[in-house]
ZADO-1210 file (C-alpha; in nm, 4 decimals, padded with zeros to 6 digits):
<atoms>
<atom x="-01.8885" y="08.6037" z="-05.4898" code="MET" pos="1"/>
<atom x="-01.7912" y="08.9758" z="-05.4432" code="LYS" pos="2"/>
<atom x="-01.4436" y="09.0768" z="-05.5351" code="PRO" pos="3"/>
<atom x="-01.1609" y="09.0810" z="-05.2744" code="VAL" pos="4"/>
<atom x="-00.8758" y="09.2948" z="-05.2707" code="PRO" pos="5"/>
<atom x="-00.5234" y="09.1489" z="-05.3264" code="GLN" pos="6"/>
<atom x="-00.3094" y="09.1360" z="-05.0234" code="ILE" pos="7"/>
<atom x="00.0387" y="09.3018" z="-05.0731" code="THR" pos="8"/>
<atom x="00.3324" y="09.3843" z="-04.8508" code="ASP" pos="9"/>
<atom x="00.2084" y="09.7624" z="-04.8633" code="MET" pos="10"/>
<atom x="-00.1445" y="09.6664" z="-04.7379" code="ASN" pos="11"/>
<atom x="-00.0901" y="09.3690" z="-04.5312" code="ARG" pos="12"/>
<atom x="-00.0821" y="09.5392" z="-04.1883" code="LEU" pos="13"/>
<atom x="-00.3835" y="09.7344" z="-04.2903" code="TYR" pos="14"/>
<atom x="-00.6006" y="09.4286" z="-04.3663" code="PHE" pos="15"/>
<atom x="-00.4471" y="09.2483" z="-04.0716" code="GLU" pos="16"/>
<atom x="-00.6010" y="09.5197" z="-03.8608" code="GLY" pos="17"/>
<atom x="-00.9431" y="09.4945" z="-04.0367" code="CYS" pos="18"/>
<atom x="-00.9393" y="09.1273" z="-03.9461" code="ALA" pos="19"/>
<atom x="-00.8989" y="09.2157" z="-03.5887" code="GLN" pos="20"/>
<atom x="-01.1825" y="09.4967" z="-03.6114" code="GLY" pos="21"/>
<atom x="-00.9150" y="09.7805" z="-03.6172" code="GLU" pos="22"/>
<atom x="-00.9365" y="10.0462" z="-03.8892" code="LEU" pos="23"/>
<atom x="-00.5775" y="10.1451" z="-03.9213" code="ARG" pos="24"/>
<atom x="-00.4314" y="10.4517" z="-04.0881" code="VAL" pos="25"/>
<atom x="-00.0762" y="10.5468" z="-04.1937" code="ARG" pos="26"/>
<atom x="00.1035" y="10.7971" z="-03.9733" code="ARG" pos="27"/>
<atom x="00.4255" y="10.9648" z="-04.0880" code="CYS" pos="28"/>
<atom x="00.6918" y="10.9430" z="-03.7994" code="LEU" pos="29"/>
<atom x="00.8524" y="11.2740" z="-03.9266" code="ARG" pos="30"/>
<atom x="00.5608" y="11.5151" z="-03.9694" code="CYS" pos="31"/>
<atom x="00.2803" y="11.3300" z="-03.8019" code="ASP" pos="32"/>
<atom x="00.0646" y="11.3359" z="-04.1183" code="ALA" pos="33"/>
<atom x="-00.2111" y="11.0730" z="-04.1430" code="ARG" pos="34"/>
<atom x="-00.3359" y="10.9236" z="-04.4658" code="PHE" pos="35"/>
<atom x="-00.4473" y="10.6021" z="-04.6280" code="ARG" pos="36"/>
<atom x="-00.2511" y="10.2820" z="-04.6409" code="PHE" pos="37"/>
<atom x="-00.1898" y="10.3003" z="-05.0313" code="ALA" pos="38"/>
<atom x="00.1149" y="10.5157" z="-04.9979" code="HIS" pos="39"/>
<atom x="00.4752" y="10.4140" z="-04.9629" code="GLU" pos="40"/>
<atom x="00.5900" y="10.7731" z="-04.8665" code="TRP" pos="41"/>
<atom x="00.4261" y="11.0466" z="-04.6805" code="CYS" pos="42"/>
<atom x="00.2260" y="11.2626" z="-04.9325" code="PRO" pos="43"/>
<atom x="00.3138" y="11.5663" z="-04.6926" code="ASN" pos="44"/>
<atom x="00.6731" y="11.5546" z="-04.6487" code="CYS" pos="45"/>
<atom x="00.7790" y="11.2465" z="-04.8621" code="TRP" pos="46"/>
<atom x="00.9398" y="11.0602" z="-04.5798" code="SER" pos="47"/>
<atom x="00.9411" y="10.6845" z="-04.5927" code="ALA" pos="48"/>
<atom x="00.9338" y="10.6668" z="-04.2182" code="GLU" pos="49"/>
<atom x="00.5828" y="10.5335" z="-04.1631" code="LEU" pos="50"/>
<atom x="00.3901" y="10.3548" z="-03.9141" code="GLY" pos="51"/>
<atom x="00.0219" y="10.2748" z="-03.8566" code="TYR" pos="52"/>
<atom x="-00.2297" y="10.3751" z="-03.5824" code="GLU" pos="53"/>
<atom x="-00.5718" y="10.2603" z="-03.5039" code="VAL" pos="54"/>
<atom x="-00.8307" y="10.5237" z="-03.6115" code="ALA" pos="55"/>
<atom x="-01.1546" y="10.5887" z="-03.4123" code="SER" pos="56"/>
<atom x="-01.3599" y="10.4487" z="-03.6997" code="GLY" pos="57"/>
<atom x="-01.5913" y="10.7539" z="-03.6796" code="ARG" pos="58"/>
<atom x="-01.6347" y="10.9979" z="-03.9581" code="GLY" pos="59"/>
<atom x="-01.8832" y="11.1865" z="-04.1798" code="LYS" pos="60"/>
<atom x="-02.0100" y="11.1276" z="-04.5321" code="VAL" pos="61"/>
<atom x="-01.8630" y="11.3941" z="-04.7690" code="THR" pos="62"/>
<atom x="-01.9715" y="11.2716" z="-05.1039" code="ASN" pos="63"/>
<atom x="-02.2268" y="10.9992" z="-05.1840" code="VAL" pos="64"/>
<atom x="-02.3661" y="10.7999" z="-05.4706" code="SER" pos="65"/>
<atom x="-02.6396" y="10.5337" z="-05.4784" code="VAL" pos="66"/>
<atom x="-02.5608" y="10.2814" z="-05.7186" code="VAL" pos="67"/>
<atom x="-02.8625" y="10.1266" z="-05.8976" code="HIS" pos="68"/>
<atom x="-02.6889" y="09.9153" z="-06.1635" code="GLN" pos="69"/>
<atom x="-02.4605" y="09.6530" z="-06.0267" code="ALA" pos="70"/>
<atom x="-02.1214" y="09.6378" z="-06.1837" code="PRO" pos="71"/>
<atom x="-02.0851" y="09.2717" z="-06.1001" code="TYR" pos="72"/>
<atom x="-02.3398" y="08.9769" z="-06.0728" code="PRO" pos="73"/>
<atom x="-02.2299" y="08.9490" z="-05.7219" code="ALA" pos="74"/>
<atom x="-02.3620" y="09.2900" z="-05.6417" code="PHE" pos="75"/>
<atom x="-02.7188" y="09.2420" z="-05.7937" code="GLN" pos="76"/>
<atom x="-02.8578" y="09.1258" z="-05.4697" code="ASP" pos="77"/>
<atom x="-02.7472" y="09.4409" z="-05.2665" code="VAL" pos="78"/>
<atom x="-02.8318" y="09.7056" z="-05.5354" code="ALA" pos="79"/>
<atom x="-02.9245" y="09.9682" z="-05.4789" code="PRO" pos="80"/>
<atom x="-02.6296" y="10.0385" z="-05.2314" code="TYR" pos="81"/>
<atom x="-02.4325" y="10.3328" z="-05.1395" code="VAL" pos="82"/>
<atom x="-02.0883" y="10.4162" z="-05.2310" code="LEU" pos="83"/>
<atom x="-01.9600" y="10.7153" z="-05.0253" code="ALA" pos="84"/>
<atom x="-01.6504" y="10.9220" z="-04.9484" code="LEU" pos="85"/>
<atom x="-01.5966" y="10.9208" z="-04.5730" code="ILE" pos="86"/>
<atom x="-01.3820" y="11.1871" z="-04.3729" code="GLN" pos="87"/>
<atom x="-01.2691" y="11.0107" z="-04.0698" code="LEU" pos="88"/>
<atom x="-01.2053" y="11.2059" z="-03.7560" code="GLU" pos="89"/>
<atom x="-00.8323" y="11.1767" z="-03.7991" code="GLU" pos="90"/>
<atom x="-00.8728" y="11.3693" z="-04.1414" code="GLY" pos="91"/>
<atom x="-00.8156" y="11.0681" z="-04.3554" code="VAL" pos="92"/>
<atom x="-01.0652" y="11.0282" z="-04.6477" code="ARG" pos="93"/>
<atom x="-01.1564" y="10.6865" z="-04.7713" code="MET" pos="94"/>
<atom x="-01.4228" y="10.5407" z="-05.0106" code="MET" pos="95"/>
<atom x="-01.6459" y="10.2606" z="-04.8611" code="SER" pos="96"/>
<atom x="-02.0087" y="10.1733" z="-04.8514" code="ASN" pos="97"/>
<atom x="-02.2708" y="10.2833" z="-04.6106" code="VAL" pos="98"/>
<atom x="-02.4743" y="10.0118" z="-04.5014" code="ILE" pos="99"/>
<atom x="-02.7388" y="09.9088" z="-04.2505" code="GLY" pos="100"/>
<atom x="-02.9902" y="10.1806" z="-04.3619" code="CYS" pos="101"/>
<atom x="-03.2086" y="10.2843" z="-04.6524" code="ASP" pos="102"/>
<atom x="-02.9810" y="10.4243" z="-04.9398" code="PRO" pos="103"/>
<atom x="-03.1864" y="10.7488" z="-04.9591" code="THR" pos="104"/>
<atom x="-03.1266" y="10.8112" z="-04.5810" code="GLU" pos="105"/>
<atom x="-02.7513" y="10.8719" z="-04.6517" code="VAL" pos="106"/>
<atom x="-02.6773" y="11.2463" z="-04.6880" code="VAL" pos="107"/>
<atom x="-02.3646" y="11.4680" z="-04.6847" code="ILE" pos="108"/>
<atom x="-02.2645" y="11.5390" z="-04.3417" code="GLY" pos="109"/>
<atom x="-02.4126" y="11.2093" z="-04.2068" code="MET" pos="110"/>
<atom x="-02.2106" y="11.0782" z="-03.9062" code="PRO" pos="111"/>
<atom x="-02.0874" y="10.7216" z="-03.9581" code="VAL" pos="112"/>
<atom x="-01.8930" y="10.4577" z="-03.7859" code="LYS" pos="113"/>
<atom x="-01.7016" y="10.1608" z="-03.9062" code="VAL" pos="114"/>
<atom x="-01.8145" y="09.7988" z="-03.9097" code="THR" pos="115"/>
<atom x="-01.6430" y="09.4966" z="-04.1095" code="PHE" pos="116"/>
<atom x="-01.7747" y="09.2838" z="-04.3810" code="GLU" pos="117"/>
<atom x="-01.6045" y="08.9342" z="-04.4367" code="GLN" pos="118"/>
<atom x="-01.5420" y="08.8285" z="-04.7799" code="ARG" pos="119"/>
<atom x="-01.3672" y="08.5069" z="-04.7961" code="GLY" pos="120"/>
<atom x="-01.0275" y="08.5531" z="-04.5829" code="ASP" pos="121"/>
<atom x="-01.0531" y="08.9172" z="-04.6009" code="VAL" pos="122"/>
<atom x="-01.2526" y="09.1781" z="-04.3801" code="SER" pos="123"/>
<atom x="-01.3487" y="09.5016" z="-04.5492" code="LEU" pos="124"/>
<atom x="-01.4335" y="09.8365" z="-04.3704" code="PRO" pos="125"/>
<atom x="-01.7986" y="09.9520" z="-04.4268" code="MET" pos="126"/>
<atom x="-01.9768" y="10.2185" z="-04.2417" code="PHE" pos="127"/>
<atom x="-02.3122" y="10.2282" z="-04.0567" code="VAL" pos="128"/>
<atom x="-02.5090" y="10.5339" z="-03.9530" code="PRO" pos="129"/>
<atom x="-02.3774" y="10.6672" z="-03.6075" code="ASP" pos="130"/>
<atom x="-02.6972" y="10.7613" z="-03.4428" code="ARG" pos="131"/>
</atoms>
């Protein structure tokens, strides 16, 4: 079985959104900065006044790597696969997989949109080409 993230108080609302088909990003209520869920304070102004908003789920590939050697036995059946850094329309960058196409088709600048993969009780955001 592929690994699943541990749900904590800090990421619970994020993963609850994923379970509902929503890609949520953190938003600072003081300076309006947007960023990943893994921050307890705004990385821009250090405020702890944070909320969540639903992202569009659209973005572009900014970095890409094709993984040929599976790090765990659970990934052997999907290798080779793409690990990419995605720049969301909202400005947030996140690492994820690009699925639904040949790994050699994934290039920097490629438009992508979010989809979700169910792993046990957790839904994880993945991206597919946005053609």
